[in-house]
N, C-alpha and C positions, 0 to 999 in steps of 0.2 A: 524537552520531550525525549522519551526513550528512543534511541535510533540505533538499530542493529548495525547499519552500515558504518556509522561513526566508530562504534566499538571495534568492529571488524578491521577497519582501516588502521586504527591505532595499534592493533595487535599485529598487523601485517606490514608495518612500515618498512621492515627490513627484509621482507620476502622478495626475492628476485622475480623479474618478469619471466614468463614461460620460455622465451627465446634464449634467456641467459642461463637456464638451468642445465647443467651437464649431468646426464644420466650415468650412473655407475652400474654397468651391466652385471658386475660381479657382486653387487650388494645383496646380502641375504635378505629374504623376505621374512617378516615377523612370523612367529609360529602360529599366532592367532590374530584376528583383526583387532585393531586398536579401538577402544571404546571412547567416544566423545573426545577426539584429539584436540579440540579447541578450534576456534574460528581460524586462527593462523594456520594450524595444521590442515584444516579442511581446504583452505584456499591453496596452500602449497601442493597438496595432493592433486587438486583439480588442475593446477598449472602443469604439474609433472605428467599427468595423464594426457593432457593435450600434446605435450612434446612427444610422448610415446606414440600417440596416434599419428602425428605429423610425419614420423619416421617409420610408420608401419608398412609402407609399401612404395613401389615406384609410382611417381606422378603420372597421370593420364589426362586427357582432355575430355570434357563433357559439355554438351550444349547448356548454356545458361538457363534456357527455358525449361529444361528438365529438372531443375533444382528448386527446392522450396525451403523456406527457413525452418529452423527447429521449432516444432509446435509448442515446446515448453519455454521458449524464449521470453523472459519477463520484460525485457526492454521493448517498449512500443515506439519510442521516438529516437531518432538518430540526428546528430548534429549535422545539418546540411552543409555548413561551411567546411567542416573537417572532411565530410564525405566527398565534397567537390575537390578538395586538395588531394585526397587519396586517389580519386578518379584520374586527375591530371597526371599524377605520378605514375600510375599504371599505364596511361596512354603513352607517356614518354619513355619509360624504362621497362615496361612489362611487369608482370606479377612475380615478385621475388619468392614469396612463400605460398605454396598451394593451399587451398582450403581443404578441410576434412569433411567428407560426406559419408552417409551410409545409404544402402539400398532400402527402399520402402517395399511394402507388400504389393504395391502396384508397380508401375513401370518407371517411377521416378526416383529421386534422391532427396534426402533431407540433410541440411547443413548441421554438422557437429561443431565446427569451429570455423570462423571466417565470414560471418554474415556481412560485415562492412565491406570486405573485399568483393563479395558477390554483388552487393548493391552498387558498388563503384563500377563494376563491369557493366551492369545494366544501364547505369547513368550515361556511359560513353558509347553505348550501343554494341559492346563486344558480344559476339554470338557464342563463343566458347570460353571456358575457364579451366585452369590447371587444378586438378583435384587429386586427393589421396582417398581411395575408397576403403572403408573399414567396416567390420562387423561390430555392432554395439547394441546393447539391450535398451529397452525403453527406460528402465530405471537409471542406467548410467547416463543416458541422454538428458534426462530430466535433472539429475543431480549436477552434472557439469554446467548446464545452463543456469541453474538456480544459484549455485555457489559463486560462479564467476560474476554474475550480474549483481547479486546482493553485495558482493565486495566492491565492485567497481562503480556502480551507479549510486547516485544520491537518492536512494529509495527511502520513503517513510516507512514506519512500522506497518501501516495499512497496506502499502504497495507490496511489501515483503509478504504479508499475510496472504494477499491475493495471489501472489506468485506461488506460495506454498500450496494453496488450495488447488491450483491448476496442476501441480505435479503430484499431489498426494496419492492419487490412485495408482501411480506407478511404483510406489514403495510397498513392500509386504506389510509393514507396520510402522507406527510412528517412532518407535525406538530406533529403527533403521534410518528413518529420515533425520531424526535429531543427530545421530552419529555422523551422517553424511554432511550435515551443516556445521558440525562441531559445536552444537549447543546442547544444553540440558533439555530433558523432556518437559520440565516445568516451563522453561522459556518457550519451547515450541507450542505448548498448550496455551500459553499467554498470547502468542501471536495468532493462534487459531481462534481466539475468543472473538475477534472482530465479526465473524460470520453470525454470531448470536446476538449482535446488537440490533435494536429496532430498525425497521426499514427506513424511517425518516432520518436516522443517523447515517446509515449506509449511503443513502441518496446524496447527502451533503459531502460525505467522505469521497465519493466518486469524483466530485468536483474539486474539493479541497482536502487531499489525503493527509495533511498534517494537522488537522483539527484536534486529533486525539491520539495519544500514544498507546502502546500495548498494555502497559500497567493500568492506565486509566480505563481502557476498554474492558479489561478483565474485571475491574472493580464494578463497573456499571452492569455488566452481565450478571455478576454475583448478586448485586442489590435487586435487580429486576427479575431474577429467576422466580418463576411461579407466581408472579404478581398479576393482579387484575388490571382492567382498563384504567383505573384511577392512577395506578402507579405509572403507567405509560404516559398518561396525560401530564403528570408532574414532571416526568423525565423530558417530555417534549418541550414543556415550558422552560425548563432550565437549560435544555440543549440550545435553545435560541440565544441564550446569553453566552454560551460558549462560542457559537458561530459569530456573534457580534463582538466578541472580545471582552464582554463584561464579566465573564466567569472563567477562571483558570481551569483548563481541562482536567488537571490533577485533583481538583476539588469537586468535580461533578458527582461522582458516586456518593460522596459524603453528603453533599447538598440534597441529592435525591432521597437518601435514607432519612435525613433529618426532616424533610418535608413530609414524607410518608408517615413518620412517627408522630408528627404534629397533627396530622390528619386523624390518626387513630385515637388521640387523647381527648378529642372533643366530647362533650357530654353526650352520653348515650351512644357513642361511637358513630354519631352522624357527622358527615362532613359539613364544614361551614362554607362550602363552595356555593356561590350564588351567581346567577346570570340574569341580568336585566337587559331587555332589548330596548334599543333606541329606534324611534320611528320618525319618519318625515312624512307627514300625512298618513297614508295607508301603507307606505312602503317601509320596510325595515332598513334603517340606515347604518346600524351597527349594534354593538353590545357592550355592556360593562360587566366584567367578571371579577369577583373577589373570592380568593381562596387562601390556602396556607402559604402559597408561593408569593402572592402579591395582588395588586389591584390593576386590572388591565382594561383599557378603553380601546375598542376597535371600531373604526369607521370604514365602511365599504368604499372601495374606489369609485370616484365619480360623484359621491354624495356630498362632498365638501366644496363650497366655493372658496375662492382665495380669501374673501372677506371673513367667512366663517372660520377658516383655518387660523387667520390672524387673531380672531376673537378668542379661540380656544387657547392658543399659545399665550396670549396676554393674561387670560384668566389663570392658567397654571402658574405663570410667573408671579402674579400678584399673590396667589395662595401661599406659595412657598417663601416668597419674600417676606410676607407678613408673619409667617411662622418662625422666621429666624431673626425678626426684628430689624430687617434691612429695608423695609418699605419706605416709600416717599413720605 
């Protein structure tokens, strides 16, 4: 599956950590902004900017309670074991490197860099924390959080897309956002395609974000664009196969397209989809659906006794065994 983080990490293997970067104050700035410096360049720039901010002013103390996380922080989960180790280190030796914060429009402060250190302070009940206060725009806040976390965390394409969506409004245009991330606009648009997927896919991706990659998502969106309810029905039926592992996500768009084309080629343009209801007395127990995708039997929960389930399984086994010449 396409994974932006893996490609980024491969390209940044030799990039030094922020604390190891030595700034050359005499270095001349480029005459004009670089265009699409690449993911390695984007990460290096973010790291260097953090170093600059950490050295921007004299450290001071602020109440931990007056500080909140960066609202554009893509990382939602933190390793509790590592956080506990950091907290114990701070308890014993104190905070070596101040965190970086900016003032908000209200009376508080937002974290620019150092959320783990801030969380560790909260964990051990520290009331104040050493900070460097800087002035920073919403765009730069969003960009630093996004680039650092896309590079450092094992994010799937869907999670990267969700992070981009959260920060998108802070950038003047998508060209600027692509430059900040060091990717092409076509790759950015590919990642943004997830938002156009049907709701039933998004619901599953929220639980299992690696079900489908950006290339496959873009293909599905293209195939389903301007399609009617029947197209969505076919997509939903095939999507269940992706979720169950019976269909490779890279083949989903093509499978949907082929199924819809088969639907259209029927005599008179009429779909061969038929639904037959199954009754138990006066109550509907389920249904049998036959269409271009397959033959599906659905039984409502609670309508099958254990004995009836065994009978159905035995019948299916006999039918297919007989068909392959492997029967008793």
